[in-house]
C-alpha positions as CSV (number, residue, x, y, z in Angstrom):
1,M,113.1,15.5,132.8
2,G,110.7,18.4,132.9
3,D,112.0,21.9,132.9
4,E,112.2,24.9,130.7
5,G,112.3,23.9,127.1
6,G,112.7,27.1,125.2
7,G,111.8,30.7,124.8
8,G,113.9,33.5,126.2
9,E,117.1,32.4,127.7
10,P,117.7,28.7,127.1
11,N,117.9,27.8,130.8
12,M,115.3,30.2,132.2
13,G,111.6,30.2,131.6
14,N,108.4,28.3,132.2
15,H,108.8,24.7,133.1
16,L,106.8,21.9,131.3
17,Q,105.2,19.2,133.4
18,L,105.3,15.7,132.1
19,M,102.9,14.0,134.4
20,P,99.1,14.4,134.0
21,A,97.8,16.5,136.8
22,E,94.5,16.6,138.5
23,S,94.3,20.3,138.3
24,E,96.5,23.2,137.2
25,E,96.8,24.5,140.7
26,D,98.3,21.3,141.9
27,D,100.8,21.3,139.1
28,E,101.9,24.9,139.7
29,M,102.0,24.8,143.5
30,E,105.1,26.4,145.0
31,V,106.3,25.2,148.4
32,E,109.4,26.0,150.4
33,D,112.0,23.2,150.5
34,Q,112.4,22.3,154.2
35,D,114.3,19.0,153.8
36,S,117.6,20.7,153.2
37,Q,117.9,21.9,156.8
38,E,118.0,18.3,158.1
39,A,120.0,16.8,155.2
40,K,123.2,15.0,156.1
41,K,125.9,13.4,154.0
42,P,125.0,9.8,153.4
43,N,127.4,7.3,155.1
44,V,126.6,4.6,152.6
45,I,125.5,4.9,149.0
46,N,123.9,1.8,147.5
47,F,122.9,3.5,144.3
48,D,124.5,2.0,141.1
49,T,126.7,4.9,140.0
50,S,127.0,3.3,136.5
51,L,123.3,4.0,135.7
52,P,123.6,7.8,135.1
53,T,126.6,7.3,132.8
54,S,124.6,4.8,130.7
55,H,121.8,7.3,130.0
56,M,119.2,4.6,130.2
57,Y,116.5,7.3,130.2
58,L,117.1,7.6,126.5
59,G,116.2,4.0,125.8
60,S,117.7,0.6,126.0
61,D,118.4,0.1,122.3
62,M,121.4,2.5,122.1
63,E,124.7,1.8,120.5
64,E,127.9,3.4,121.7
65,F,130.5,4.8,119.3
66,H,134.2,5.5,120.1
67,G,137.1,7.1,118.4
68,R,138.1,10.4,117.0
69,T,139.3,11.8,113.7
70,L,142.7,13.4,113.4
71,H,142.9,16.1,110.7
72,D,146.1,17.0,108.8
73,D,148.0,20.1,109.7
74,D,147.1,23.2,107.7
75,S,144.0,21.5,106.3
76,C,140.7,23.3,105.8
77,Q,137.8,21.4,107.2
78,V,134.0,21.8,106.7
79,I,132.4,20.7,110.0
80,P,128.6,20.4,110.4
81,V,127.1,22.2,113.4
82,L,124.1,21.3,115.6
83,P,122.8,24.9,116.2
84,Q,120.2,23.8,118.9
85,V,122.8,22.5,121.3
86,I,124.3,25.5,123.2
87,M,127.1,24.2,125.4
88,M,130.8,24.8,126.1
89,L,132.4,21.4,125.8
90,I,135.6,20.2,127.5
91,P,137.9,17.7,125.6
92,G,136.8,14.2,126.5
93,Q,133.4,15.2,127.8
94,T,130.3,13.1,127.0
95,L,127.5,14.9,125.2
96,P,124.0,13.2,125.3
97,L,121.7,14.3,122.5
98,Q,118.0,14.1,121.9
99,L,117.2,15.1,118.3
100,F,113.8,15.7,116.7
101,H,114.3,17.8,113.6
102,P,114.5,15.6,110.5
103,Q,117.5,17.5,109.1
104,E,119.5,17.0,112.4
105,V,118.6,13.3,112.6
106,S,119.7,12.8,109.0
107,M,122.9,14.7,109.6
108,V,123.9,12.6,112.6
109,R,123.1,9.4,110.7
110,N,125.5,10.5,107.9
111,L,128.1,11.4,110.5
112,I,128.0,8.0,112.1
113,Q,128.8,6.4,108.7
114,K,131.7,8.8,108.0
115,D,134.2,10.5,110.4
116,R,131.7,11.2,113.3
117,T,132.9,14.8,113.6
118,F,130.5,17.7,114.3
119,A,130.4,20.8,116.3
120,V,128.1,22.5,118.8
121,L,127.8,26.2,119.6
122,A,129.0,27.7,122.8
123,Y,127.0,30.9,122.3
124,R,124.3,32.1,119.9
125,I,126.5,34.0,117.5
126,Q,126.6,34.1,113.7
127,Q,130.3,34.4,113.1
128,A,133.5,33.7,115.2
129,K,137.2,33.4,114.8
130,V,138.3,30.0,116.1
131,Q,141.9,29.3,117.2
132,I,143.2,25.8,118.0
133,L,145.7,26.2,120.8
134,P,148.6,23.7,121.2
135,E,149.2,21.9,124.4
136,R,152.6,22.9,125.8
137,V,154.2,19.9,127.6
138,L,156.6,21.3,130.1
139,P,159.7,19.3,131.2
140,S,160.1,18.1,134.8
141,T,160.8,20.8,137.3
142,M,164.1,19.0,138.2
143,S,165.3,18.4,134.6
144,A,167.4,21.5,134.5
145,I,169.7,20.3,137.3
146,Q,169.9,16.6,136.4
147,L,172.3,15.2,133.9
148,E,170.6,13.1,131.3
149,S,173.5,10.7,131.3
150,L,173.3,10.1,135.0
151,S,169.6,10.0,135.4
152,R,169.6,6.3,134.4
153,C,171.8,5.5,137.4
154,Q,169.8,7.4,140.0
155,L,167.7,5.9,142.7
156,F,164.1,6.5,141.9
157,P,161.5,7.0,144.7
158,S,159.8,3.9,146.0
159,S,156.9,2.7,143.9
160,K,153.4,3.9,144.8
161,P,151.3,1.9,147.3
162,V,148.5,-0.1,145.9
163,S,145.7,1.2,148.2
164,W,144.6,4.8,148.5
165,E,144.7,4.6,152.3
166,D,148.5,4.0,152.1
167,H,148.8,6.7,149.6
168,C,147.1,9.1,151.9
169,S,149.7,8.4,154.6
170,P,151.6,11.6,155.4
171,Q,154.7,9.6,156.2
172,W,154.8,7.9,152.9
173,W,154.1,11.1,150.9
174,Q,156.8,13.1,152.7
175,K,159.4,10.4,152.1
176,Y,158.4,10.2,148.4
177,Q,158.6,14.0,147.9
178,K,161.9,14.2,149.8
179,R,163.5,11.6,147.5
180,K,161.9,13.0,144.4
181,F,163.2,16.6,144.9
182,H,166.5,15.8,146.7
183,C,168.4,17.6,143.9
184,A,166.7,20.9,145.0
185,S,169.4,21.2,147.7
186,L,171.9,22.0,144.9
187,T,169.9,25.0,143.8
188,S,168.9,28.4,145.3
189,W,165.3,27.4,145.6
190,P,163.6,25.2,148.2
191,S,162.1,21.8,147.2
192,W,158.5,23.0,148.0
193,L,158.8,25.6,145.2
194,Y,159.6,22.9,142.6
195,S,156.6,20.9,143.8
196,L,154.3,23.7,143.0
197,Y,155.0,23.2,139.3
198,D,155.4,19.4,139.4
199,A,152.6,17.6,137.4
200,E,152.5,14.5,139.6
201,T,152.3,16.5,142.8
202,L,149.5,18.7,141.4
203,M,147.6,15.7,140.3
204,E,147.8,14.1,143.8
205,R,146.6,17.3,145.4
206,V,143.6,17.4,143.0
207,K,142.9,13.8,143.7
208,R,142.7,14.4,147.4
209,Q,139.9,16.9,146.7
210,L,138.1,14.5,144.4
211,H,138.2,11.8,147.1
212,E,136.4,14.2,149.4
213,W,133.6,14.4,146.9
214,D,133.6,10.7,146.1
215,E,135.0,8.3,148.8
216,N,134.7,5.3,146.4
217,L,136.7,7.0,143.6
218,K,139.3,4.7,142.2
219,D,142.6,6.2,141.0
220,E,142.6,3.7,138.2
221,S,139.4,5.3,136.7
222,L,141.2,8.7,136.4
223,P,143.5,9.5,133.4
224,S,147.2,9.1,134.3
225,N,148.2,11.7,131.6
226,P,148.3,15.2,133.1
227,I,146.7,16.8,130.0
228,D,143.7,14.3,130.0
229,F,143.5,14.5,133.8
230,S,143.3,18.3,133.8
231,Y,140.4,18.2,131.3
232,R,138.6,15.5,133.3
233,V,138.8,17.8,136.4
234,A,137.7,20.8,134.4
235,A,134.6,19.0,133.2
236,C,133.4,18.3,136.8
237,L,134.0,21.7,138.3
238,P,130.8,23.7,139.0
239,I,132.1,26.9,137.4
240,D,130.4,29.3,135.0
241,D,131.3,29.8,131.3
242,A,133.5,32.8,132.0
243,L,135.8,30.7,134.2
244,R,135.5,27.6,132.0
245,I,136.8,29.5,129.0
246,Q,139.7,30.8,131.0
247,L,140.6,27.2,131.8
248,L,140.4,26.3,128.1
249,K,142.7,29.2,127.2
250,I,145.5,27.8,129.3
251,G,147.9,26.0,127.0
252,S,149.7,23.9,129.7
253,A,148.4,21.1,131.8
254,I,150.5,22.2,134.8
255,Q,149.1,25.7,134.8
256,R,145.6,24.4,134.2
257,L,145.9,22.1,137.3
258,R,147.2,25.0,139.4
259,C,144.2,27.1,138.4
260,E,141.8,24.2,139.1
261,L,143.3,23.8,142.6
262,D,142.9,27.5,143.1
263,I,139.2,27.3,142.1
264,M,138.7,24.3,144.4
265,N,140.2,26.1,147.4
266,K,138.8,29.6,146.9
267,C,135.4,29.1,145.2
268,T,133.7,27.4,148.1
269,S,130.2,29.0,147.6
270,L,127.8,28.5,144.8
271,C,125.1,31.2,144.4
272,C,122.2,31.8,142.1
273,K,123.5,33.3,138.8
274,Q,120.4,35.5,138.3
275,C,120.4,37.3,141.7
276,Q,124.0,36.6,142.5
277,E,123.8,37.1,146.2
278,T,121.6,34.0,147.1
279,E,123.8,31.1,148.3
280,I,122.4,27.8,147.1
281,T,125.1,25.4,148.3
282,T,128.8,25.1,149.3
283,K,131.7,23.0,148.2
284,T,131.5,20.8,151.3
285,E,128.1,19.6,150.3
286,I,129.1,18.2,146.9
287,F,129.2,14.5,146.5
288,S,129.3,12.1,143.5
289,L,126.5,9.8,142.4
290,S,128.0,9.0,139.0
291,L,131.1,7.4,137.6
292,C,131.8,10.6,135.7
293,G,132.1,12.5,139.0
294,P,129.9,15.0,140.9
295,M,128.8,16.8,137.6
296,A,127.9,15.3,134.2
297,A,125.7,16.3,131.2
298,Y,122.2,15.0,130.8
299,V,119.5,15.8,128.2
300,N,115.8,16.4,128.9
301,P,112.9,15.2,126.7
302,H,113.0,18.5,124.8
303,G,116.6,18.2,123.8
304,Y,118.1,20.7,126.2
305,V,121.4,19.6,127.8
306,H,121.9,20.3,131.5
307,E,125.3,19.8,133.2
308,T,124.0,18.8,136.6
309,L,125.9,18.9,139.9
310,T,124.8,16.6,142.7
311,V,124.8,17.9,146.3
312,Y,123.3,16.4,149.4
313,K,122.2,19.8,150.8
314,A,120.9,22.9,149.1
315,S,119.2,26.0,150.5
316,N,117.0,29.0,149.5
317,L,115.0,26.9,147.1
318,N,111.3,26.5,146.4
319,L,109.8,23.3,144.9
320,I,107.4,23.6,142.0
321,G,104.8,21.1,141.1
322,R,104.6,17.4,141.9
323,S,107.4,14.8,141.8
324,S,107.8,12.6,138.8
325,T,109.9,9.5,137.9
326,E,109.4,10.0,134.1
327,H,112.7,10.4,132.2
328,S,114.7,10.5,135.5
329,W,118.4,10.8,135.0
330,F,118.9,8.8,138.2
331,P,116.7,5.6,138.0
332,G,114.8,4.9,141.2
333,Y,114.5,8.6,142.1
334,A,111.7,11.0,141.5
335,W,112.5,14.6,140.5
336,T,110.8,17.9,141.5
337,I,111.6,21.2,139.9
338,A,113.5,23.6,142.2
339,Q,113.7,27.4,141.8
340,C,115.5,30.2,143.6
341,R,113.4,31.4,146.5
342,V,114.4,35.1,145.8
343,C,114.2,35.5,142.0
344,S,112.3,32.3,141.0
345,S,115.0,31.3,138.5
346,H,115.3,27.6,137.6
347,I,118.1,26.1,139.7
348,G,117.7,22.4,139.3
349,W,115.8,19.5,140.8
350,K,115.3,17.7,144.1
351,F,115.6,14.0,143.8
352,T,113.7,11.7,146.2
353,A,114.1,8.0,146.5
354,T,111.1,5.9,145.5
355,K,112.1,3.0,147.9
356,K,113.0,3.3,151.6
357,D,116.0,1.1,151.3
358,M,117.8,3.4,148.9
359,S,120.7,5.6,150.0
360,P,120.8,8.5,149.8
361,Q,117.1,9.1,150.4
362,K,117.2,12.5,148.8
363,F,119.7,14.8,147.1
364,W,119.7,17.9,144.8
365,G,120.8,18.2,141.2
366,L,121.8,21.7,140.3
367,T,122.3,22.9,136.7
368,R,125.7,24.5,136.1
369,S,124.2,27.3,133.9
370,A,122.2,28.6,136.9
371,L,125.1,28.7,139.4
372,L,127.7,31.3,140.0
373,P,130.9,30.4,141.9
374,R,131.8,32.9,144.6
375,I,134.6,33.5,147.0
376,P,133.1,34.1,150.5
377,E,133.7,37.6,151.8
378,S,135.6,36.4,154.8
379,E,138.2,34.8,152.5
380,D,138.5,37.7,150.1
381,T,137.9,41.0,151.8
382,S,140.2,42.9,149.4
383,N,138.3,42.0,146.3
384,Q,134.6,43.1,146.4
385,D,134.0,42.4,142.7
386,S,131.7,39.6,141.8
387,S,134.3,37.9,139.7
388,P,136.7,35.7,141.7
389,L,140.4,36.5,141.5
390,L,142.2,33.3,140.6
391,C,145.6,32.3,139.3
392,L,144.7,32.2,135.6
């Protein structure tokens, strides 16, 4: 996909058109994006959501590699680094690459034959101290008041319903919670306080938010382990690097899930990161067009990786140049470069269907590096600082 390929900041600068144009004026024309005013959430999505995750725009002769290398404790490792890829990765995240330099291509070929371990840079720095943080697995909130010898004889809550519709039933969930935390009546604290730090309860609350973004989301496609689940959610949250690194610093899945819920509930507005006051979209306009969720990483022809958030409505944008289907991350859609109407910073792309029977007919892909999560003033009148106050 065509966008800024280099020079200055990695995600800001002059875009590069891929389609031959009749004239330079046509290529550089700037028009106000009016379609967003009439955009509505699609009732039916007939797009194959497995296409973006397959990264078919890179070619059809790709081979997929799995697995990871576990290093011994207290060992000293020499890890090769790809210096051109500037990205803060989340555990379990997929990183598409487009390499051109012979040294990088040779390095990756050697890695494939060995342990397949390499690193990318989060920032352009020469030296850094790196600390590997352990994951603290906290016990169940009710474990302190339950005897281990009697826990085998207790009546466990009824098994979960098969369908998500039954799972959403308030009656079933209240009954499940009541039986799960029935021992709370023996303590000085109410049951709802224990539920605030219960991994399963937190995961269910996050899943309800994810289902608002993707109505076709299957619970079976999500990790059942709280640690893996918390990282999966972190990878699809449209937050800036400052908030992302705060999430990565948290050493407990329960605390990480609590923070992610706080972000989902409070950071309902996404603004232009450059001018900071221009609202581009809101949380209610996010939807998923990929099996990875509403946000995933894609690579353009110049090797720059964009973590792109899909929304069905975006405002305060100008469209630059003509639409193109070349190297489209969403097959069947043509992309047009979108810039902030106020500061002209690159925000993302508008995607338009090439066929009338496709749904949605149009949507917007916004790059995470150009967005700044904000708490609306009406919800946070006490904190006027641009940095959101969250439970970190």
